[in-house]
C-alpha positions in Angstrom: 0.0 0.0 0.0 2.8 2.5 0.9 4.4 1.9 -2.5 1.1 2.4 -4.3 0.7 5.7 -2.5 4.3 6.8 -3.2 5.9 4.7 -6.0 8.9 7.0 -6.3 10.0 6.7 -2.6 13.3 4.9 -2.8 13.3 4.3 1.0 10.2 2.1 0.7 12.0 -0.1 -1.7 15.2 -0.2 0.5 13.1 -1.3 3.4 11.4 -4.0 1.4 14.9 -5.1 0.3 16.1 -5.3 3.8 12.9 -7.2 4.9 13.4 -9.8 2.2 17.1 -10.0 3.0 16.3 -10.7 6.7 14.1 -13.6 5.8 16.7 -15.1 3.5 15.1 -14.1 0.2 18.1 -12.6 -1.4 16.6 -12.6 -4.9 13.7 -10.3 -4.0 16.1 -8.2 -1.8 18.2 -7.6 -4.9 15.1 -6.7 -6.9 14.0 -4.1 -4.4 17.5 -2.6 -3.8 17.9 -2.3 -7.6 14.5 -0.5 -7.8 15.6 1.9 -5.0 18.8 2.6 -7.0 16.9 3.1 -10.2 14.8 5.8 -8.5 17.9 7.4 -6.9 21.2 6.4 -8.4 23.0 8.1 -5.5 21.1 6.2 -2.8 24.1 5.0 -0.8 22.3 2.7 1.6 20.7 0.6 -1.2 23.9 0.6 -3.2 25.9 -0.7 -0.2 23.3 -3.2 0.8 23.2 -4.7 -2.7 27.0 -5.0 -2.7 26.9 -6.5 0.8 24.6 -9.3 -0.4 27.2 -10.4 -2.9 30.1 -10.0 -0.3 28.2 -12.1 2.2 27.5 -14.8 -0.3 31.1 -14.9 -1.2 32.2 -15.2 2.4 29.8 -18.2 2.9 31.3 -19.8 -0.2 34.9 -19.2 0.9 34.1 -20.7 4.3 32.5 -23.7 2.7 35.5 -24.2 0.4 38.0 -23.8 3.3 36.2 -26.4 5.3 36.5 -29.1 2.6 38.9 -32.0 3.1 42.2 -31.7 1.1 41.2 -34.4 -1.3 38.2 -32.4 -2.6 40.3 -29.9 -4.6 37.9 -29.8 -7.6 35.0 -28.8 -5.3 37.2 -26.3 -3.6 38.1 -24.7 -6.9 34.4 -24.6 -7.9 33.4 -22.9 -4.7 36.3 -20.4 -4.8 35.3 -19.4 -8.4 31.7 -18.9 -7.3 32.9 -16.8 -4.4 35.2 -14.8 -6.6 32.3 -14.2 -9.1 30.2 -12.9 -6.3 32.9 -10.4 -5.3 33.2 -9.2 -8.9 29.4 -8.6 -8.8 29.9 -6.6 -5.5 32.7 -4.4 -6.7 30.7 -1.8 -8.7 28.4 -1.3 -5.8 31.1 -1.1 -3.2 33.2 1.2 -5.4 30.2 3.5 -5.9 29.4 3.4 -2.2 33.0 4.5 -1.5 32.5 7.4 -4.0 29.4 8.5 -2.1 30.9 7.9 1.4 34.7 8.2 1.1 35.4 7.9 4.8 33.0 5.0 5.6 35.2 2.4 7.3 32.7 -0.4 6.7 32.8 0.3 2.9 36.6 0.6 3.0 36.9 -2.6 4.9 34.6 -4.5 2.5 36.5 -3.2 -0.5 39.9 -4.1 1.0 38.7 -7.6 1.6 37.3 -7.9 -1.9 40.4 -6.6 -3.5 42.6 -8.9 -1.4 40.6 -12.0 -2.2 40.6 -11.1 -5.9 44.3 -10.4 -5.9 43.6 -6.8 -7.2 46.8 -5.6 -5.5 47.0 -2.2 -7.3 43.5 -1.2 -6.2 44.2 -2.6 -2.7 47.4 -0.6 -2.4 45.7 2.5 -3.7 42.9 2.2 -1.2 45.4 1.6 1.7 47.4 4.7 0.7 44.3 6.9 1.2 44.1 5.9 4.9 
């Protein structure tokens, strides 16, 4: 009802995204975060939240990969690739979030971790120099 009354209110879409995320429905969360960003391309909260979904998915996959027995190298490689792919999806959102909030330590930390995991050393070093 609130969205019907005010369909251009990006905050309503962000809240819906957060609600879906909290109940584990990442696909709908992504839809609503994207809608909020479509309405306001500079909406930092929705931009970061969307990137964070991909970062969190990557972290879960890295953990799963690291807990595998040594003899399951193929499965490890598959999980690591999936995790890396999620980080690549997160990067545009994290980088845009940093543009909007250049001193936000949560954003900086997430970007550092992503750059380190993806072995993007030049970007990692550049980010560390700014501190």
